[in-house]
N, C-alpha and C positions, 0 to 999 in steps of 0.2 A: 441427517444434517438439515436443520431448518434455516433456510436463507434469511428468514425474517425474525429469527430469534433475536430479541433486543440486546442480548449479550454476545451474540455470535459475531464473528469477524466480518461477515458481509454487511450486516446491518450497521455495525460500528463504522465500517469504511464509508457507508452511505451517509451516516450522520456526521462523520468527520468532514466529508466534502461539503455538506450543507452548512456546517458551522464555519468552515473556511470561507464560503461565499459570503456569509454574514460578517465575518471578521474583516475581510478586505474592504468592506464599506467604511471601516473606521480608519483606513489608511488614506491620507491626503494624496490625491493624484498629482503626479508631476513627472518630469523627465527621468528622475532617478528611481521612482517608485512604480511607474506603470509596467515596466518589464518584470519587476519582482512580483507584482500582483498577478500578472498573467502566468508567470512560471509557477507560482504557488498554486493557483487555481487549477492549472493543467496537471500538475503533479498529484494534487489531492484527488482530482477526479479520476486519474489514471489508476489509482489503487483499486477502486471498485470495478472499473471497467475491465481490468485485467483479471481480477478475481472472477468476474462473470464469465470471461472467456475460458478461464481455467476449469470452471465447473462444467462447461460445455465441451471440454477437450475430448478428442477421440482416442487419445492414448495417454499413458502415464507420462511419457516424455513430454508431450504437449502440455499436460497438466502442470508439470514441474516448470516448464519454460515460462508459462503465463504467470505463475506464482513468483518466479524470479523477477519478472518485469514489474509485478506489483510491489515486490520488495524494493526494487530500485526506486520506484515512485514514492514509496513511504520514506525511504532514506532522503530522497530529494526534498520532500515536504519538510523533513526535519531541518535540512540545511536552510531552506527559505525562511522557516519560522525562527531559526536561530538568528538569522540576519535581522529579521523584524525585531526580535527581542533585544539584540545588541544595539540596534539603531533607534530603539524605542518607538517603533512604528506601530500604529494601531493601539487598540485597547490592551494594556499590559497583561491584566489578569486573563483575558481571553487568549492572548498569544501564548502565555505560559501553559494554560490548560490544553490548548491545541498541540503545543510542542510535546507535552507529556503523552497525549493520545497518539500522536504520530510515532513516537518512540515505541509505545506499546504495540501499535499495529505492526511496525517493522519487526519487533521481536516475535510476535505471533506468526507472521508470514514466514520469517526465517525458520521457525520451528517446523512449519508445514513443509517447506522446501527440504530441510535436512531429513525429516522423517520420511518424506516421499522418496528421496534419493536412496536412503538406507533400504527401504522396502523394495525399491526397484533393483538395487544391487543384489539384495538377498534373492529376489525372484530370478534374476539373471544367473546367479551362481548356482541355483538349484534347478536350472533347466538343462535337460539333456540335449546337447546340440544335435544328437543323432535321432532324436525322438520322431522327427518328421520324415526321416529318410526311409 
């Protein structure tokens, strides 16, 4: 797995974060938008941060957990971008493109979590509990 593969999940998460940083510049600051901007930036950045932690995990359980957190962050990004689209905040075309990418990232990470859990369950069920005894 090449972390810098331009079509890979980790590079896509990084580009998504950078694109969100650019997008929020098009949202006028104000009492109603400042919190949304901060939450969106935090959620978008958290996707890649937690994927990095997952790749450095010391166990399959830890790997799954960090990917679950990345998934929550992707879903949160979707929510904030939906709010931007509904309220017509920022550049509309960019918002819709980012919303699509956030949904794709969430689906990919969800698949990673599901597949990892299945493999973990399979490994656990094929382990002889008396093997170390």
